[in-house]
C-alpha positions, 0 to 999 in steps of 0.5 A, spaced: 500 499 500 506 504 501 508 503 494 501 504 492 502 511 495 508 513 493 508 512 485 501 515 485 504 522 489 509 521 484 504 522 478 501 527 481 506 531 480 508 529 473 500 530 472 500 537 476 505 539 471 502 537 466 495 540 467 498 547 469 502 548 463 496 546 459 492 551 461 496 556 458 497 552 452 505 550 453 508 544 452 510 539 457 517 538 452 524 536 455 526 543 458 519 542 464 520 535 464 528 534 467 526 539 473 520 536 474 524 528 474 529 532 479 523 535 483 520 528 484 527 525 487 528 531 491 520 530 494 521 524 495 528 525 499 523 530 504 518 525 504 522 520 507 525 525 511 519 527 515 516 520 515 510 521 510 510 513 508 511 510 515 503 508 516 498 513 518 494 509 524 492 513 529 496 520 526 492 526 524 491 527 517 493 534 519 499 532 520 500 528 514 498 534 510 504 539 513 509 533 512 507 534 505 507 541 504 514 541 508 517 536 503 513 540 497 516 546 499 523 543 500 523 540 493 520 546 490 524 551 493 531 548 492 529 546 484 527 553 482 533 556 485 537 551 481 534 551 475 536 560 476 543 558 477 543 553 472 540 557 466 538 564 468 536 565 461 531 559 459 525 563 459 520 558 463 512 561 464 512 564 470 504 563 470 504 555 469 510 554 474 505 559 479 499 555 479 503 548 478 506 551 486 500 549 490 496 545 485 500 539 486 501 538 494 493 540 494 493 533 489 497 529 494 493 531 500 487 529 496 490 523 494 492 521 500 485 523 504 481 520 499 486 513 501 485 514 509 477 515 507 476 509 503 481 504 508 477 508 514 470 505 511 474 497 509 476 497 518 470 499 520 466 493 516 472 488 518 476 488 512 483 490 514 483 490 521 489 488 525 487 484 533 491 487 539 492 485 545 494 488 552 500 486 556 499 489 563 492 490 566 493 498 569 491 504 568 496 506 561 493 500 559 486 502 560 487 509 556 491 505 550 485 501 550 480 507 550 484 512 545 484 506 540 477 504 541 475 512 539 477 511 532 474 505 530 477 507 523 483 504 524 481 498 524 485 495 531 480 490 534 481 489 541 483 481 544 482 482 552 488 485 557 493 479 559 497 479 565 504 475 566 503 475 574 500 470 579 494 472 584 496 476 589 497 471 593 501 468 590 505 474 587 506 477 595 507 470 597 516 470 598 514 477 600 510 474 606 516 468 607 521 473 608 517 477 614 514 470 617 522 467 617 524 474 621 518 474 625 520 467 628 528 469 628 526 475 633 520 470 637 526 465 637 530 471 642 526 473 648 531 476 651 531 482 646 524 483 649 521 484 642 514 484 641 510 482 635 505 487 632 504 484 625 505 484 618 504 489 614 505 492 607 506 498 603 501 496 597 494 496 596 490 489 594 492 486 587 484 488 584 485 495 587 492 496 584 491 493 577 484 497 576 479 493 578 474 488 575 469 495 575 474 497 570 477 493 565 472 487 565 475 480 566 482 479 564 482 475 558 489 470 560 496 470 564 500 471 559 503 463 556 494 463 554 497 470 550 503 467 547 500 460 545 495 466 541 501 469 538 504 463 536 497 461 533 497 467 529 491 469 532 493 476 535 497 481 530 500 486 536 502 486 543 502 493 547 506 492 552 503 497 558 508 494 564 512 500 568 518 503 567 522 499 573 519 492 571 525 492 565 527 485 567 520 482 567 520 485 560 526 483 557 524 476 559 516 477 556 519 479 549 524 474 549 520 469 550 514 473 544 520 472 539 518 465 539 513 468 534 510 473 528 507 478 533 509 485 533 510 487 539 510 494 543 513 497 548 508 503 551 512 507 556 509 510 561 511 516 560 505 520 561 507 521 571 513 527 567 508 532 564 511 531 558 513 538 554 513 537 546 516 530 548 520 526 542 524 520 540 531 521 538 538 517 538 545 518 539 549 513 534 544 508 535 543 510 542 535 511 543 534 518 547 527 520 549 526 529 550 521 530 556 522 537 556 523 541 549 520 546 545 517 545 539 520 551 535 525 547 533 527 547 525 522 548 521 517 549 526 522 556 529 522 558 522 515 557 521 513 560 527 518 566 526 514 568 519 508 568 522 511 573 527 513 577 522 506 577 518 503 578 523 506 585 524 506 586 517 498 585 518 498 590 525 502 596 525 500 600 519 493 599 523 495 601 530 500 607 527 496 613 528 492 609 536 499 608 538 501 615 536 494 618 539 495 614 545 503 616 546 500 624 545 494 622 551 499 619 556 504 625 555 499 630 556 494 627 562 501 625 567 508 626 569 514 621 567 515 617 560 510 615 555 513 608 554 514 604 561 520 599 559 520 592 564 525 587 565 521 581 565 524 573 562 523 572 555 526 564 552 530 560 556 529 565 561 534 571 559 531 577 561 528 582 556 526 589 555 517 589 555 515 595 552 508 598 555 505 605 554 504 607 561 499 607 565 502 608 572 504 615 576 510 610 577 515 605 573 517 600 578 523 595 574 526 592 581 526 586 585 521 587 589 514 589 583 507 590 586 501 587 583 495 592 581 489 591 583 483 594 583 482 601 584 490 601 585 491 609 587 498 608 583 494 608 576 491 613 572 485 615 569 488 614 562 492 608 565 486 604 567 483 605 560 489 603 557 489 596 561 482 595 561 482 594 553 489 592 553 491 598 549 497 599 553 500 593 550 500 595 544 508 598 543 510 590 544 508 589 537 516 593 537 518 587 542 515 581 537 519 585 530 526 586 535 525 578 536 525 578 543 517 576 544 511 573 539 504 574 537 502 568 541 504 564 548 505 566 556 505 572 558 511 575 560 511 577 568 516 581 571 522 578 574 521 578 581 514 576 580 518 570 576 522 568 582 517 567 587 512 563 581 517 558 580 519 557 587 511 555 590 510 552 582 512 546 579 514 546 572 513 554 572 519 556 568 517 551 563 514 556 560 519 559 558 521 553 552 518 559 548 517 566 547 513 570 550 507 573 547 503 580 547 496 574 548 496 567 549 491 559 551 491 562 558 488 570 557 482 567 551 481 562 557 479 568 562 486 568 567 488 576 566 488 581 573 491 580 579 494 573 581 492 574 588 492 567 590 497 562 588 491 558 585 490 563 580 497 563 578 497 556 577 491 556 572 495 561 568 501 556 568 496 550 566 494 554 560 501 556 558 503 548 559 498 546 555 500 551 549 506 548 548 504 542 549 498 542 543 502 548 539 501 547 532 500 554 527 493 552 527 492 553 535 495 560 534 491 562 529 485 560 533 488 565 540 489 570 535 481 570 533 479 569 539 483 575 542 480 579 537 473 578 540 475 576 547 481 577 549 481 586 548 477 587 554 476 584 560 473 586 567 480 583 571 484 586 568 485 593 572 
């Protein structure tokens, strides 16, 4: 299936070039065909690097579409640059090339969407399915089963939960025997004057530790039964969801499953680490899992910067006159500078200077910065209006232009507040894995104004970290649109 998909994609590149040229009555001759073949080769390389043909069960179509666009733009950019340097005098049809540029990736995306739709239909009706079992009756196993059951179009048919351990009484017999031996030894030494109270265990009973039947139903069987079904070809995939500390058990189980043709998948329980943009990588063949990382590496970082510059190009001309009017009003209504420059933490925790229209009679920028409160006497009458409508934040588009801030991201806090909250909120500094923003997910969810309790700041941090986890260009666009409708004016902003 993957070979057919590759061939169709490459054929579509040629077909769309032919169609684009035909619109303008241009023949697909050697001068066009040779660059087209080079584009096909380059696209194949970029697609392989973006893992476009690694199978899509469980992967969203949006991610696959982005991989197609990235692969096509990389190939197209290289061939256009190369063609211009090699033969700058050749008169290529600009109109035909401009039509080919969006038509090729659009047709490939459409091709992949149709393939998914057809396969999903067949899988929903019992064709092209895969059976799977989960080895590990625990919360992670239940989470995996729930996730797969919510996507019936993937064609995964659940066989059951299996457990490699005996019942609680058997599994704990060795430990109980050790306790009994110690008790016997001490009881044979009455001179020590030890009075036995009882045997205790720091773990819950087996039925509690293994989810309970009310959550997962009956266990389908023990590992030996799973092994027999695997050898008989009744199971296609086995997902091992045992805890990371059970590496010896996992190794033993994998060795036994190697005597079958079943596909074995290990599902490590990293959810306890509150992962931020985690990804797999390797160093000289050594697998490495990043627990906390930024989403803006490589092409994503370039895309984010382009997004910021485009937004500045659109917004700055629109707000230039309002900013001039506000600056004059600030200067005429109260003494002090028009722009208040305050040190805050930026990406990687580095100090940056954030600009705002001055809205107070003071310019606090030291080790102690008092948050603005309701009816704060330091706020000027004009400043109260600017803060309530977020107009005091407009100069920060210049920070975005400088590259120290982004249009969308976690709001920057004063250095003094950062130093306080990083000591009281776990993971607080992870919000600085990205550039601070003018608006963010916390703001559109109503987290604005004074944080007079720790819970309010924790809510902000929760939204900030969720933004970093889920970042995409579409999420940024969504936040910008929601900010326009409900993010500027707030009763909590004072």
